[in-house]
N, C-alpha and C positions, 0 to 999 in steps of 0.2 A: 504494500500500500504506500503510495506517495505521501510526502509530508503534507501537501495541500489537501489530499483526500482524508488523511487522518484528522487534520484540523476541522474539515467540513463535518466529519462524523461526530466529533466532539461538540461542535456548535449545534448540530441538528439535535443532539441529545439535550443540550441546554435549552433550546427553543421548545422542544416537546414538553419539557418539565414545566414550562411557563404557560402553556395553553389551557384556558378554561372555557367552558361553554356557558354563556350568559345570553339570555334572550334568544336561545337556539342558534347562536353564532359562536364560532371558535374565535376567541379573542386573547390578547395579551395586554396586561395592565401597563400603564405608562412607566411606572417605576421598574418593572421587569424589562421593558423595552430599553430603558435607559441603561440598566445593568448590562444587558446583552451588547449594547453599542459602546459601553464604556464611557458614558457621559452622565451628567447629573439629570435628574428627572426634570428640573426646571428648563433644561435645554430642549428636551422633547416637547414640553408644554409651550415653550417660546416658538418652536417650529410650527406648532398648531396655531397659536395665536397670530403669528405673522403671515400665515398662509391658509386662512380659513376656507378659501375656495377649494382647496385640495382635500378637505376632510368633511364631506357630507355625512349625514347620520349613518349610512350603511358602511362607512369607512372607520368612524370613530364616534364614541358617545361617552357621556359621563355616567358613572354608576350611582344608583340610589344607595341609601344607607344599608338597606337589606341586601342588595346585590354585593356591596362591598364586604359585608359580613360573610356572605355565602362564598365569595371569592377567597377570603382569608381562611375559611374552613376547608375549602377544597384543595388549595395549594399551600401547603405548609412552608414551602421555600420561597413564597412570593416576597418581593421587596416592598410591597405596599404597606404603609404604616397606617394604623388606626388614628394616629394623631395628625394626619395631613390636614392642613388648613384649606387646601384647594380640593375640589371634587376630583376623585380618581377618574382618569380617562382610560378607556380600553380601545384597542385597535383591532380591527378585523384584518385579514390578510391584505385586502385592498388598501387599507389605511397604512399598513406597514410598508407596502410598496411605495406609496406616496411619501412616507417619511424617509424612505431610502433615497428619494430624489433630492431631499433637502440636506440630510446628514451626509457628510463626505469623509473620505479617508479610507485607508486600507482595511481597518477593522470594520468600518461601516459596510464596505463592499463584501467582506467575508461573512459578516452576520446576515446581510441581505441574501446571499446565496443560501445560507442555512435556513433562513425563514422561507424562502421560495421552495426549497426542497422539502422542508417539513410539512408545509401546507399541501403540497402536491401529494406527499405520502398519505396524509390524513384523508384527502379526497379519494385517493385510490383505495384505501381501506374501507371507506364508506361504500364505494361502488361494489367492492367484493362482498361486503356484508349484505347489501341489497340483493345481489345476485344469489346468495345463499338462501335468502328468505323467499325466493320466488318458487 
C-alpha cells in the first residue's frame, strides 16, 4: 500500500467515526469538520458566514437542543461541546464539498478526498442493503 493510500484509509476511518444521521441525513458537526481539517471551529463557521450562498438548508443546518443532545449521545468522540455559545452546525456531504472549495491547503485536499470516498462508500452500502431487502 502506498503512503498516500495509507493516509487516505486512515482519514476515511476518521471521517466514518464522525458521521451521524440527523433528520434522515448523514451529517458531520462543525467542530468535527474543523478537527478533520485541522482548523478551529470558528474558521469553519466564518467560511459559512462569509459564503452563505454556498450553504442552502440541504447542505448545512443548525441543530436544535434535542438534536445536539442526540448527536452527543450517538458519537462519543465528537468534538462538539455542550457549552458552545453558537448553535452547532452540521454539514451534509454536499455542504462538505462546498466547504472544501473554501478551505485550502494540502491537509484540506487530503481530508476532502477522504470525505468524498467515505460518503461514496456509505451510499454504496445503502444500495447493497436495499438490494438485499428486495
